[in-house]
N, C-alpha and C positions, 0 to 999 in steps of 0.2 A: 518311876525313875526319879530319884531325888533331884530337886531343883527345877523340874519341868512342870509347867503349869499350862492350863488351857485358857487362861485369862486373855481376853481380847480376840479369841477365835470365834468365828461364826459357823454354826453347824450347817452342813450342806444338806440339801433336800435329797431324800432317798427316792430314786425313781424306779428301781426294781431290786429284787433280792435273789441271789443265787444260793441254792442249797445243795451241798454235796452229800448224797445218800438219802434214799427215800424210805429208810426203815422207820421204826416207831418214833424215834426222836425227830428225824428229818421230816416225816410226813406230818407230825404234830406241829412243828415249827411252820411248815408250809401252810397248814390249815389256819393257824392263828394269823399269819400274815395276810392270807387271802381274805379272811374275814375282816381284816383291818384295811382292805382295799389296796394292798401292795401287789404289783405284778410279781410273780414268782417263777423262777427257772429252776427245775429240779433235774439234777444230773445223777446218773447211776452207772454202774459198771457194765450192765448189759440190759437188753430190752425186757427181759423177763422181770428183773428186779425193778426196773422203771415202771412197768405196768402195775406191779403190786403196790408200789409207792403211790402211784396216781389213784388207784382204787381206794387206798386208805384215806386219801385226801378228799375224795368224793364222798 
């Protein structure tokens, strides 16, 4: 946005991360964050897809 700057702003600490979708991209992002010691919440449209996403992260 023209004229908008982040000068003077202090970044907030990230305490947890939510990811919508546990497909290849979502599970890859979740894995990277977990390996970086961030708590992750993974959401999916149904239990079957959620389980598949969790298995990819493991």
